[in-house]
C-alpha positions as CSV (number, residue, x, y, z in Angstrom):
1,X,85.6,119.4,92.1
2,X,86.6,116.1,90.3
3,X,86.2,113.0,92.5
4,X,89.6,111.8,93.6
5,X,88.5,108.2,93.3
6,X,85.6,106.4,91.5
7,X,82.9,105.5,94.0
8,X,81.3,103.3,91.3
9,X,84.5,101.3,90.9
10,X,84.9,100.9,94.7
11,X,81.4,99.7,95.0
12,X,82.0,97.2,92.2
13,X,85.2,95.9,93.7
14,X,84.0,95.7,97.3
15,X,80.4,94.4,96.8
16,X,80.0,92.9,93.3
17,X,83.4,91.2,93.2
18,X,84.8,90.7,96.7
19,X,81.4,90.5,98.4
20,X,82.8,92.3,101.5
21,X,79.3,92.6,102.9
22,X,79.4,88.8,103.5
23,X,82.1,89.4,106.1
24,X,79.4,90.5,108.5
25,X,78.3,86.9,108.9
26,X,81.6,86.3,110.7
27,X,81.8,86.8,114.5
28,X,84.5,89.5,114.3
29,X,82.4,91.8,112.0
30,X,78.9,90.8,113.2
31,X,78.1,94.2,114.6
32,X,78.5,95.8,111.2
33,X,76.4,95.8,107.9
34,X,76.8,97.1,104.4
35,X,75.1,100.3,105.6
36,X,77.9,100.9,108.2
37,X,80.5,100.2,105.5
38,X,78.9,102.6,103.2
39,X,78.7,105.2,106.0
40,X,82.4,104.9,106.7
41,X,83.3,105.2,103.0
42,X,80.9,108.2,102.5
43,X,82.4,110.0,105.6
44,X,86.0,109.4,104.4
45,X,85.1,110.7,100.9
46,X,83.5,113.8,102.4
47,X,86.5,114.5,104.7
48,X,88.9,113.9,101.8
49,X,87.1,116.4,99.5
50,X,86.4,119.0,102.1
51,X,89.5,119.0,104.3
52,X,92.3,117.1,102.6
53,X,92.1,118.0,98.9
54,X,91.8,121.8,99.3
55,X,95.3,122.2,100.8
56,X,97.1,119.7,98.7
57,X,98.8,122.2,96.5
58,X,99.3,124.7,99.3
59,X,101.2,122.1,101.4
60,X,103.3,121.2,98.3
61,X,104.2,124.9,97.8
62,X,104.8,125.6,101.5
63,X,106.6,122.5,102.9
64,X,107.5,122.3,106.6
65,X,110.4,124.3,107.9
66,X,112.6,124.1,110.9
67,X,112.4,127.0,113.4
68,X,115.6,128.3,115.2
69,X,114.4,126.5,118.3
70,X,114.3,123.1,116.5
71,X,110.6,122.9,116.3
72,X,108.6,122.5,113.0
73,X,106.4,125.0,111.3
74,X,103.8,124.0,108.7
75,X,100.6,125.4,107.3
76,X,97.6,125.3,109.6
77,X,95.4,123.4,107.2
78,X,97.3,120.1,107.9
79,X,96.4,120.1,111.6
80,X,92.8,121.2,110.9
81,X,92.3,118.3,108.4
82,X,93.9,115.8,110.8
83,X,91.8,117.0,113.7
84,X,88.6,116.5,111.7
85,X,89.8,113.0,110.7
86,X,90.7,112.0,114.3
87,X,87.4,113.4,115.7
88,X,85.5,111.2,113.2
89,X,87.0,108.2,114.9
90,X,88.3,106.7,111.6
91,X,91.8,106.1,113.0
92,X,90.4,103.3,115.1
93,X,88.5,101.6,112.3
94,X,90.1,98.2,112.0
95,X,91.2,97.8,115.7
96,X,89.6,95.6,118.3
97,X,86.8,97.0,120.3
98,X,88.7,96.2,123.5
99,X,91.3,98.8,122.6
100,X,88.8,101.4,121.5
101,X,88.5,100.3,117.9
102,X,85.5,99.9,115.6
103,X,86.4,96.4,114.5
104,X,85.8,97.2,110.8
105,X,87.2,94.9,108.2
106,X,90.7,96.0,107.0
107,X,89.3,96.0,103.5
108,X,86.9,98.7,104.4
109,X,89.4,100.7,106.4
110,X,91.9,100.7,103.6
111,X,89.3,101.6,101.0
112,X,88.4,104.5,103.2
113,X,92.0,105.6,103.6
114,X,92.4,105.5,99.9
115,X,90.1,108.5,99.6
116,X,92.5,110.6,101.8
117,X,95.6,109.3,100.0
118,X,94.2,110.3,96.7
119,X,93.1,113.7,98.0
120,X,96.3,114.6,99.7
121,X,99.1,112.0,99.9
122,X,101.3,114.0,102.3
123,X,98.7,114.8,104.9
124,X,97.4,111.2,104.8
125,X,100.9,110.0,105.7
126,X,100.4,111.0,109.4
127,X,97.4,108.7,110.1
128,X,98.7,106.0,107.8
129,X,101.9,105.6,109.8
130,X,100.1,106.0,113.1
131,X,97.7,103.2,112.3
132,X,100.5,100.8,111.3
133,X,102.5,101.8,114.5
134,X,99.5,101.2,116.7
135,X,98.8,97.8,115.0
136,X,102.3,96.6,115.9
137,X,102.1,97.7,119.5
138,X,98.6,96.2,119.9
139,X,100.0,92.9,118.6
140,X,103.3,92.6,120.4
141,X,103.2,95.2,123.2
142,X,102.3,94.8,126.8
143,X,98.9,95.9,128.3
144,X,100.6,98.9,129.8
145,X,102.1,99.9,126.4
146,X,98.7,99.5,124.8
147,X,97.2,101.8,127.4
148,X,100.0,104.3,127.2
149,X,100.3,104.5,123.5
150,X,97.7,102.6,121.4
151,X,94.6,104.2,122.9
152,X,95.9,107.7,122.6
153,X,97.0,107.1,119.0
154,X,93.5,105.7,118.1
155,X,92.0,108.8,119.6
156,X,94.3,111.0,117.5
157,X,96.1,112.5,120.5
158,X,99.4,110.8,119.6
159,X,100.8,110.0,116.2
160,X,103.4,107.4,115.4
161,X,106.4,106.7,113.2
162,X,108.8,103.9,112.2
163,X,112.5,104.5,112.7
164,X,114.6,102.0,110.8
165,X,117.0,103.6,108.3
166,X,120.3,105.3,109.3
167,X,122.4,107.6,107.2
168,X,125.1,105.0,106.6
169,X,122.9,101.9,106.4
170,X,119.9,102.8,104.2
171,X,117.9,99.6,103.6
172,X,120.7,97.4,105.0
173,X,119.3,97.0,108.5
174,X,122.1,94.6,109.5
175,X,124.4,97.7,109.5
176,X,122.4,99.9,111.9
177,X,124.5,101.2,114.8
178,X,121.8,102.7,117.1
179,X,122.5,101.2,120.5
180,X,120.2,100.4,123.4
181,X,121.5,99.7,126.9
182,X,119.3,98.2,129.6
183,X,119.0,100.1,132.8
184,X,118.3,98.9,136.4
185,X,114.7,99.9,136.2
186,X,114.0,97.8,133.1
187,X,114.0,100.7,130.7
188,X,116.6,101.3,128.0
189,X,118.8,104.2,127.0
190,X,119.2,104.6,123.2
191,X,121.9,106.5,121.3
192,X,122.1,106.8,117.6
193,X,120.8,108.6,114.5
194,X,117.8,107.7,112.3
195,X,117.3,109.1,108.7
196,X,114.3,109.5,106.4
197,X,111.8,109.4,109.2
198,X,108.4,110.5,107.8
199,X,106.3,112.4,110.4
200,X,109.3,112.3,112.7
201,X,108.6,115.7,114.3
202,X,105.7,118.2,114.4
203,X,103.3,119.9,116.7
204,X,100.2,118.2,115.3
205,X,99.6,116.1,118.4
206,X,100.5,115.9,122.1
207,X,103.1,113.2,121.5
208,X,104.9,111.3,118.8
209,X,105.5,107.5,119.4
210,X,108.6,106.4,117.7
211,X,109.2,102.7,117.0
212,X,113.0,102.3,116.9
213,X,115.2,99.5,115.8
214,X,118.4,99.3,117.9
215,X,121.1,96.8,118.9
216,X,121.4,95.6,122.5
217,X,125.0,94.6,123.6
218,X,125.4,90.9,123.6
219,X,123.1,90.2,120.7
220,X,124.1,88.2,117.7
221,X,125.6,89.6,114.5
222,X,123.7,91.5,111.8
223,X,119.9,91.5,112.1
224,X,119.9,88.8,114.9
225,X,121.0,91.4,117.4
226,X,118.2,93.9,116.6
227,X,115.5,94.8,119.2
228,X,112.5,97.1,119.0
229,X,111.8,100.0,121.3
230,X,109.0,102.5,121.9
231,X,110.7,105.8,122.2
232,X,108.1,108.6,122.8
233,X,108.9,112.3,122.2
234,X,107.4,112.9,125.7
235,X,107.7,110.3,128.4
236,X,104.4,109.2,130.0
237,X,103.4,111.2,133.0
238,X,101.4,110.2,136.1
239,X,98.2,112.0,136.9
240,X,99.9,114.7,138.9
241,X,103.1,114.9,136.7
242,X,104.1,117.0,133.8
243,X,105.2,115.1,130.6
244,X,109.0,115.0,130.4
245,X,110.7,115.7,127.0
246,X,112.7,112.7,125.9
247,X,116.1,113.0,124.4
248,X,114.9,112.8,120.8
249,X,116.1,115.8,118.8
250,X,115.2,117.0,115.3
251,X,118.5,117.8,113.7
252,X,117.3,118.4,110.1
253,X,114.5,118.2,107.6
254,X,114.9,116.4,104.2
255,X,113.3,118.2,101.3
256,X,111.9,115.7,98.8
257,X,110.5,116.1,95.3
258,X,107.1,114.9,96.5
259,X,105.1,114.4,99.7
260,X,106.3,117.8,100.6
261,X,103.7,118.3,103.3
262,X,105.0,115.4,105.3
263,X,107.9,116.2,107.6
264,X,110.8,114.0,106.7
265,X,113.4,114.0,109.4
266,X,116.9,113.3,110.6
267,X,116.5,112.4,114.3
268,X,119.2,112.1,117.0
269,X,118.5,109.8,119.9
270,X,120.4,110.6,123.0
271,X,122.5,113.5,121.8
272,X,122.2,115.2,125.1
273,X,119.9,118.0,124.0
274,X,117.3,116.8,126.5
275,X,118.2,114.7,129.5
276,X,115.2,112.9,131.0
277,X,115.9,111.9,134.6
278,X,119.3,113.4,134.2
279,X,120.6,110.2,132.4
280,X,122.4,109.9,129.1
281,X,120.4,108.6,126.1
282,X,116.8,108.6,125.0
283,X,114.5,106.5,127.2
284,X,113.1,103.5,125.4
285,X,110.7,100.7,126.3
286,X,111.4,97.2,124.9
287,X,108.6,95.7,122.8
288,X,108.4,92.0,123.3
289,X,111.7,90.2,123.8
290,X,115.3,91.3,123.1
291,X,116.8,90.4,119.7
292,X,113.4,89.8,118.0
293,X,112.9,93.4,116.9
294,X,113.2,92.8,113.2
295,X,110.5,90.1,113.4
296,X,108.2,92.5,115.1
297,X,109.0,95.3,112.8
298,X,108.1,93.3,109.8
299,X,104.5,93.4,111.0
300,X,104.5,97.2,110.5
301,X,106.8,97.0,107.4
302,X,104.5,94.6,105.6
303,X,101.4,96.6,106.5
304,X,103.2,99.7,105.3
305,X,104.3,98.1,102.1
306,X,100.7,97.3,101.1
307,X,99.8,100.8,102.2
308,X,102.5,102.3,99.9
309,X,100.9,100.2,97.1
310,X,97.5,101.8,98.0
311,X,98.9,105.4,98.0
312,X,100.6,104.7,94.7
313,X,97.3,103.4,93.3
314,X,95.4,106.4,94.7
315,X,97.8,108.9,93.2
316,X,97.6,107.1,89.8
317,X,93.9,107.0,90.1
318,X,93.3,110.7,90.8
319,X,95.7,111.6,87.9
320,X,93.8,109.2,85.6
321,X,90.4,110.8,86.5
322,X,91.8,114.3,85.9
323,X,93.3,113.4,82.6
324,X,90.0,111.8,81.5
325,X,88.2,115.0,82.5
326,X,90.7,117.2,80.6
327,X,90.6,115.0,77.5
328,X,86.8,115.4,77.3
329,X,86.8,119.2,77.5
330,X,90.0,120.2,75.7
331,X,89.6,120.5,72.0
332,X,92.6,120.1,69.7
333,X,93.1,118.9,66.1
334,X,90.6,117.1,63.9
335,X,89.5,113.5,63.5
336,X,91.8,111.2,61.4
337,X,90.8,111.3,57.8
338,X,89.2,114.7,58.1
339,X,90.5,116.8,55.2
340,X,88.5,120.0,55.8
341,X,90.9,122.3,57.7
342,X,87.9,124.6,58.5
343,X,86.0,121.8,60.3
344,X,85.8,122.3,64.1
345,X,88.5,120.8,66.3
346,X,87.5,117.7,68.4
347,X,88.0,116.8,72.0
348,X,91.3,115.1,72.8
349,X,89.5,112.0,73.7
350,X,88.3,111.6,70.1
351,X,92.0,110.8,69.1
352,X,92.9,107.1,69.2
353,X,96.3,107.7,70.8
354,X,94.8,109.7,73.6
355,X,92.3,106.9,74.2
356,X,95.2,104.5,74.3
357,X,96.9,106.5,77.0
358,X,93.6,106.7,79.0
359,X,93.0,103.0,78.6
360,X,96.5,102.2,79.8
361,X,96.0,104.3,82.9
362,X,92.6,102.7,83.5
363,X,94.0,99.2,83.2
364,X,96.9,100.1,85.6
365,X,94.9,101.9,88.4
366,X,91.9,99.7,88.4
367,X,94.0,96.6,88.3
368,X,96.2,97.9,91.1
369,X,93.2,98.8,93.3
370,X,91.8,95.3,92.8
371,X,95.0,93.8,94.0
372,X,95.3,96.0,97.1
373,X,91.7,95.2,98.1
374,X,92.3,91.5,97.5
375,X,95.3,91.6,99.8
376,X,93.1,93.4,102.4
377,X,90.5,90.7,102.2
378,X,93.3,88.2,103.0
379,X,93.9,90.1,106.2
380,X,90.3,89.9,107.1
381,X,90.2,86.2,106.3
382,X,93.1,85.7,108.6
383,X,91.6,87.8,111.4
384,X,88.2,86.2,111.2
385,X,89.1,82.6,110.2
386,X,87.2,79.8,111.8
387,X,90.2,77.5,111.6
388,X,93.9,77.7,112.0
389,X,94.3,76.2,108.5
390,X,92.3,78.9,106.9
391,X,94.1,81.6,108.7
392,X,97.5,80.1,107.7
393,X,96.5,79.9,104.1
394,X,95.4,83.5,104.0
395,X,98.7,84.6,105.6
396,X,100.8,82.5,103.1
397,X,99.2,83.9,100.1
398,X,99.5,87.5,101.5
399,X,103.2,86.9,102.1
400,X,103.7,86.0,98.4
401,X,101.6,88.9,97.2
402,X,103.0,91.7,99.5
403,X,106.1,92.5,97.4
404,X,104.0,92.7,94.3
405,X,101.2,94.7,96.0
406,X,103.9,97.2,97.0
407,X,106.0,97.4,93.9
408,X,103.7,96.9,90.9
409,X,101.4,99.9,91.7
410,X,104.5,102.0,92.6
411,X,105.9,101.3,89.1
412,X,102.8,101.3,86.9
413,X,100.6,103.8,88.6
414,X,103.6,106.1,88.4
415,X,103.5,105.3,84.6
416,X,99.8,106.3,84.8
417,X,100.8,109.7,86.2
418,X,103.3,110.0,83.4
419,X,100.6,109.4,80.9
420,X,98.3,111.8,82.6
421,X,100.9,114.5,82.1
422,X,101.2,113.4,78.4
423,X,97.4,113.7,77.9
424,X,97.6,117.3,79.2
425,X,100.3,118.1,76.7
426,X,102.3,121.2,77.4
427,X,100.0,122.2,80.3
428,X,100.7,118.9,82.0
429,X,104.1,119.8,83.3
430,X,103.0,123.2,84.6
431,X,102.0,123.8,88.2
432,X,98.7,125.2,87.0
433,X,97.5,121.6,86.7
434,X,97.6,119.0,89.4
435,X,99.0,116.1,87.4
436,X,102.6,117.2,87.7
437,X,102.4,117.1,91.5
438,X,100.7,113.7,91.5
439,X,103.7,112.5,89.4
440,X,106.2,114.0,91.9
441,X,104.4,112.6,94.9
442,X,104.2,109.1,93.3
443,X,107.8,109.0,92.3
444,X,108.7,108.4,95.9
445,X,106.8,105.2,96.2
446,X,109.1,103.0,94.2
447,X,111.6,103.8,97.0
448,X,109.3,104.0,100.0
449,X,109.4,100.9,102.3
450,X,112.0,99.1,100.2
451,X,113.0,99.6,96.6
452,X,112.0,97.5,93.6
453,X,115.4,95.7,94.1
454,X,114.6,94.9,97.7
455,X,111.1,93.6,96.8
456,X,112.4,91.6,93.9
457,X,114.9,89.8,96.2
458,X,112.1,89.2,98.7
459,X,109.8,87.7,96.1
460,X,112.3,85.5,94.3
461,X,114.7,84.9,97.1
462,X,112.3,84.2,99.9
463,X,108.6,84.2,99.1
464,X,108.4,81.8,96.2
465,X,110.9,79.4,97.7
466,X,109.8,79.3,101.3
467,X,108.3,76.0,102.5
468,X,109.4,74.2,99.4
469,X,107.4,76.6,97.1
470,X,104.1,76.4,99.1
471,X,103.3,80.0,98.5
472,X,103.9,79.9,94.7
473,X,101.8,76.7,94.6
474,X,98.9,78.4,96.5
475,X,99.0,81.4,94.2
476,X,99.0,79.0,91.3
477,X,95.9,77.2,92.6
478,X,94.0,80.5,93.0
479,X,94.9,81.5,89.5
480,X,93.9,78.1,88.1
481,X,90.6,78.2,89.9
482,X,89.8,81.6,88.3
483,X,90.9,80.2,84.9
484,X,88.6,77.2,85.2
485,X,85.6,79.4,86.0
486,X,86.5,81.6,83.0
487,X,86.8,78.7,80.7
488,X,83.2,77.7,81.4
489,X,82.0,81.2,80.4
490,X,83.5,81.1,76.9
491,X,84.0,84.0,74.5
492,X,86.7,86.6,75.1
493,X,86.9,85.7,78.8
494,X,87.8,82.1,77.9
495,X,90.5,83.4,75.5
496,X,92.0,85.7,78.2
497,X,92.0,82.7,80.6
498,X,93.9,80.6,78.2
499,X,96.5,83.4,77.7
500,X,96.8,83.8,81.5
501,X,97.3,80.1,82.1
502,X,99.9,79.9,79.4
503,X,102.0,82.7,80.9
504,X,101.5,81.5,84.5
505,X,102.8,78.0,83.6
506,X,105.8,79.7,82.1
507,X,106.4,81.7,85.3
508,X,106.4,78.4,87.3
509,X,108.8,76.7,84.9
510,X,111.2,79.7,84.9
511,X,111.1,79.9,88.7
512,X,112.2,76.3,88.9
513,X,114.9,76.9,86.3
514,X,116.3,79.9,88.1
515,X,117.0,77.8,91.2
516,X,117.9,74.5,89.5
517,X,121.6,75.5,89.1
518,X,122.2,76.2,92.7
519,X,123.8,79.6,91.9
520,X,122.0,82.1,94.0
521,X,123.9,85.1,92.6
522,X,122.8,84.2,89.0
523,X,119.3,83.3,90.1
524,X,118.8,86.7,91.8
525,X,120.7,88.9,89.4
526,X,117.5,89.8,87.5
527,X,115.0,89.5,90.4
528,X,113.5,92.9,89.6
529,X,112.6,91.6,86.2
530,X,111.1,88.6,87.8
531,X,109.1,90.9,90.1
532,X,107.8,92.9,87.2
533,X,106.9,89.9,85.1
534,X,105.1,88.1,87.9
535,X,103.3,91.3,88.9
536,X,101.9,91.7,85.4
537,X,100.6,88.1,85.6
538,X,99.0,88.8,88.9
539,X,97.3,91.9,87.6
540,X,96.1,90.0,84.6
541,X,94.5,87.6,87.1
542,X,92.9,90.5,88.9
543,X,91.4,91.6,85.6
544,X,90.1,88.2,84.8
545,X,88.4,88.1,88.2
546,X,86.8,91.5,87.4
547,X,85.6,90.3,84.1
548,X,83.9,87.3,85.7
549,X,82.2,89.7,88.2
550,X,81.0,91.9,85.4
551,X,79.9,89.1,83.1
552,X,76.3,89.3,81.8
553,X,76.0,92.9,83.2
554,X,75.4,95.7,80.8
555,X,76.1,99.5,80.9
556,X,78.9,101.9,80.2
557,X,80.6,101.0,83.5
558,X,80.9,97.3,82.7
559,X,81.7,97.9,79.1
560,X,84.6,100.1,80.3
561,X,85.8,97.3,82.5
562,X,85.7,94.8,79.6
563,X,87.7,97.2,77.3
564,X,90.3,97.9,80.0
565,X,90.8,94.2,80.6
566,X,91.1,93.7,76.8
567,X,93.7,96.4,76.7
568,X,95.7,94.7,79.5
569,X,95.6,91.3,77.8
570,X,96.5,92.6,74.3
571,X,99.0,95.3,75.1
572,X,100.5,94.5,78.6
573,X,100.5,90.8,79.2
574,X,102.6,90.0,76.1
575,X,105.4,92.1,77.6
576,X,106.0,89.2,80.1
577,X,107.2,86.8,77.4
578,X,110.5,88.6,76.6
579,X,111.1,89.1,80.3
580,X,110.8,85.4,81.0
581,X,113.1,84.7,78.1
582,X,115.8,86.9,79.7
583,X,115.3,85.2,83.1
584,X,115.4,81.7,81.5
585,X,118.7,82.5,79.8
586,X,120.3,83.0,83.2
587,X,121.9,86.1,81.6
588,X,125.0,87.3,83.5
589,X,125.4,90.8,81.8
590,X,124.9,92.6,85.1
591,X,127.1,90.2,87.1
592,X,129.9,90.3,84.6
593,X,130.0,94.1,84.3
594,X,133.2,95.3,85.9
595,X,132.5,98.4,88.0
596,X,135.6,100.0,86.5
597,X,134.0,99.9,83.1
598,X,131.4,102.4,84.0
């Protein structure tokens, strides 16, 4: 079986570039060592190959169905794989020891999860959402809520979800209508409908912990009135009590083009199907304070956004590896310039255009993986910082990078999947080969957790302008520091550094120009282009960092790194110039287009 990720690349990124082993010198991670990190990664890879990958195609062909009684039926292999994962204790990796966690660096935990995401994106969704759910409750929940929900989730007995979207609202959370009314006992009763809820119902665990956004009467307009609630499928029971079914009802399953093994649900809260305590509405427990729900939920949303970037990267990566393998064994055609029609055909990889497609994939997936791991290190720097200033700086940089870390892999690792199909030729779009499924699975990620449009508005409208541009300046200082190190090396690295600095300076100038006119509509009209352009610059920075880590080292692996970086700087970075030209022109084509003209 082909590896679903490159262990050599992960080792390079984690140890030779990011020096994750040095985190063990910090108090939070002092109980760990490189050996424990390696053991976690090895275990995750083993579970991914033995328990997740084997049923990936079967889960895709046999998606969950809804039984007449409203329960969900799915293939047995999903639960078997998740039970193995839970029993290994990996769900608790990055959590504090006091709640049953292993206190691993987030960087190691996310690298470990990437194995599962590459092996089987749909089955990995269940622990992925559960970890993010538990993280939010552990941060903002009460001690009782942590005992009731976080600990069982880390043990794998409960799984978690996030319930934001509604059929009529989509990404516009200001327009949600789910309502929560406080009761005399301090609990709340919720009524409303939530749509597109991944892992929203199943029989994989004893309970499902829904984190639900709802509006409490008396709150402010729009998002100001939103609160956050824990709404479990089954209400907590005392030692001598039987768990009570909460009024959360599966009313339908959505059938997507990808991630088919993940239940994607339409849920009704408080429709009267179940009536806990004889009251009306689903019982919910307030997280934190009323009317601060969206602030709390952003903790999970931002974690999920980076996680979506990881799964997009993982899917692009596994497709890339399979297309390399195919290109090496499939023979077709003859070398350019070969005039003898009787000469033997050559492997696809001997053709320059095939190598171009493989190089493009390599530059996308290895650049995206570097960005995801870099963002994860920022989380670890925040969690283990010795000063408030250091923690604040890590958070600020992560805020700026999050929309890029979500959207860039979702766009360009999907392009890698497209190229993987192309390398396979006519076989690529048949179900006999895996690459067509990887493409379908990955096509969901440009929409998951906020579309490119949402991320572009976030980056240009909020992240680069907040605190008078402090985040953009910090990103610029990090890029400049890398460029200065590269300039002292000389050669190709110095040339790449000069190209990067030139384009980055232009990004800064165009950003200022966009906001100089005071016309927000015009400034944000092409924010998706801004997101893509800035993302390309950030990935170029990631490649320059990798080149510096590989400098003076010899061997095929390092030569491959250098060639992929060269490809990105020669073929990809120049794409940014025309995009910045469009942005600088303040073009109003989209704004001036009359809807009636379509």
